[in-house]
Backbone as CSV, one residue per row, in Angstrom:
resi,resn,N_x,N_y,N_z,CA_x,CA_y,CA_z,C_x,C_y,C_z
1,MET,-8.839,6.603,8.267,-7.879,7.495,7.681,-8.338,7.816,6.261
2,LEU,-8.207,9.045,5.891,-8.577,9.474,4.552,-7.317,9.815,3.797
3,ILE,-7.169,9.219,2.606,-6.025,9.478,1.750,-6.554,9.880,0.386
4,SER,-6.014,10.947,-0.165,-6.401,11.388,-1.504,-5.328,10.959,-2.490
5,ILE,-5.763,10.377,-3.594,-4.821,9.960,-4.634,-5.364,10.346,-5.999
6,ILE,-4.477,10.427,-6.952,-4.865,10.638,-8.346,-4.761,9.279,-9.022
7,VAL,-5.861,8.818,-9.592,-5.853,7.506,-10.247,-5.858,7.692,-11.767
8,PRO,-5.162,6.821,-12.465,-5.142,6.922,-13.922,-6.506,6.572,-14.524
9,ASP,-6.722,7.028,-15.726,-7.980,6.758,-16.425,-8.242,5.262,-16.566
10,THR,-7.181,4.467,-16.673,-7.372,3.018,-16.803,-8.031,2.434,-15.560
11,VAL,-7.714,2.989,-14.395,-8.340,2.516,-13.157,-9.806,2.928,-13.132
12,VAL,-10.099,4.135,-13.572,-11.486,4.606,-13.628,-12.294,3.710,-14.568
13,ARG,-11.726,3.402,-15.737,-12.431,2.530,-16.690,-12.621,1.121,-16.131
14,ALA,-11.608,0.606,-15.457,-11.718,-0.733,-14.865,-12.811,-0.757,-13.796
15,ALA,-12.898,0.306,-13.019,-13.945,0.400,-11.999,-15.317,0.418,-12.658
16,GLN,-15.447,1.214,-13.714,-16.723,1.289,-14.427,-17.088,-0.070,-15.028
17,ASP,-16.103,-0.752,-15.609,-16.348,-2.073,-16.193,-16.790,-3.081,-15.133
18,SER,-16.297,-2.881,-13.916,-16.646,-3.772,-12.806,-17.930,-3.355,-12.094
19,LYS,-18.534,-2.283,-12.590,-19.773,-1.751,-12.003,-19.559,-1.342,-10.538
20,MET,-18.377,-0.760,-10.272,-18.029,-0.300,-8.932,-17.662,1.169,-9.004
21,THR,-17.742,1.833,-7.853,-17.204,3.184,-7.789,-15.679,3.052,-7.789
22,VAL,-14.998,4.138,-8.095,-13.535,4.111,-8.085,-13.032,3.764,-6.687
23,GLU,-13.677,4.336,-5.668,-13.277,4.055,-4.287,-13.416,2.570,-3.970
24,GLU,-14.539,1.972,-4.346,-14.749,0.544,-4.097,-13.711,-0.295,-4.836
25,PHE,-13.434,0.095,-6.074,-12.478,-0.650,-6.887,-11.075,-0.598,-6.277
26,VAL,-10.649,0.599,-5.872,-9.325,0.749,-5.258,-9.266,-0.018,-3.940
27,ASP,-10.341,0.050,-3.155,-10.403,-0.732,-1.911,-10.236,-2.224,-2.203
28,SER,-10.881,-2.702,-3.269,-10.779,-4.122,-3.610,-9.352,-4.481,-4.025
29,LEU,-8.677,-3.575,-4.731,-7.285,-3.823,-5.114,-6.389,-3.904,-3.878
30,ILE,-6.621,-3.008,-2.938,-5.833,-3.020,-1.694,-6.098,-4.308,-0.928
31,ASP,-7.368,-4.696,-0.831,-7.719,-5.935,-0.131,-7.045,-7.142,-0.776
32,LYS,-7.050,-7.194,-2.104,-6.414,-8.311,-2.816,-4.914,-8.338,-2.544
33,GLY,-4.302,-7.169,-2.546,-2.870,-7.102,-2.278,-2.529,-7.538,-0.873
34,MET,-3.347,-7.102,0.083,-3.107,-7.486,1.475,-3.321,-8.988,1.652
35,ALA,-4.352,-9.523,1.024,-4.627,-10.953,1.136,-3.493,-11.765,0.515
36,ALA,-2.959,-11.296,-0.590,-1.868,-12.003,-1.253,-0.599,-11.984,-0.407
37,ALA,-0.389,-10.897,0.310,0.829,-10.754,1.117,0.719,-11.435,2.471
38,THR,-0.504,-11.661,2.937,-0.706,-12.261,4.254,-0.228,-13.706,4.249
39,GLY,0.543,-14.028,5.258,0.992,-15.400,5.384,2.199,-15.743,4.532
40,ARG,2.732,-14.784,3.820,3.922,-15.046,3.015,5.135,-14.577,3.806
41,PRO,5.889,-15.499,4.377,6.988,-15.113,5.261,8.018,-14.198,4.597
42,ILE,8.283,-14.398,3.325,9.276,-13.566,2.643,8.798,-12.124,2.600
43,VAL,7.535,-11.936,2.242,6.984,-10.587,2.174,6.927,-9.973,3.565
44,SER,6.463,-10.740,4.532,6.361,-10.228,5.896,7.720,-9.828,6.443
45,SER,8.732,-10.657,6.213,10.061,-10.321,6.729,10.640,-9.129,5.986
46,ALA,10.343,-8.995,4.705,10.821,-7.835,3.947,10.173,-6.556,4.477
47,ILE,8.887,-6.614,4.749,8.187,-5.448,5.296,8.747,-5.093,6.661
48,ASP,8.998,-6.093,7.492,9.593,-5.841,8.809,10.964,-5.202,8.670
49,ARG,11.759,-5.680,7.724,13.102,-5.116,7.520,13.026,-3.668,7.052
50,ILE,12.096,-3.362,6.173,11.916,-1.980,5.707,11.556,-1.085,6.884
51,ARG,10.674,-1.556,7.744,10.299,-0.781,8.932,11.505,-0.537,9.831
52,GLU,12.332,-1.573,10.020,13.536,-1.417,10.840,14.465,-0.367,10.246
53,LEU,14.671,-0.433,8.938,15.560,0.525,8.279,15.023,1.949,8.398
54,ARG,13.726,2.115,8.229,13.132,3.440,8.366,13.335,3.981,9.777
55,THR,13.132,3.103,10.769,13.317,3.517,12.158,14.760,3.947,12.401
56,GLU,15.715,3.196,11.841,17.121,3.539,11.994,17.436,4.892,11.346
57,VAL,16.890,5.131,10.160,17.133,6.390,9.465,16.556,7.556,10.261
58,VAL,15.351,7.394,10.762,14.724,8.461,11.565,15.545,8.722,12.821
59,ALA,16.012,7.658,13.461,16.805,7.816,14.670,18.120,8.539,14.365
60,GLN,18.744,8.221,13.256,20.003,8.882,12.873,19.768,10.362,12.556
61,LYS,18.673,10.643,11.892,18.359,12.037,11.553,18.087,12.857,12.818
62,SER,17.420,12.232,13.777,17.098,12.957,15.001,18.345,13.219,15.851
63,LYS,19.368,12.388,15.649,20.631,12.588,16.370,21.531,13.591,15.649
64,GLY,21.109,14.028,14.462,21.855,15.041,13.728,22.960,14.492,12.856
65,ARG,22.901,13.258,12.505,23.924,12.645,11.650,23.688,12.937,10.211
């Protein structure tokens, strides 16, 4: 999947300081975030609850409520 984002100059500078491309740097940030969230039941259950709520909202909208 390809996603386009606008990154702040601080992220560009941090990538340069790390001797990485901006894409590599952002990928590393995402990987770190995913690794930190993996195995944390509170985070996992919160994410599951958000998904449930989104599904409920979509279902209500499709029913015309």
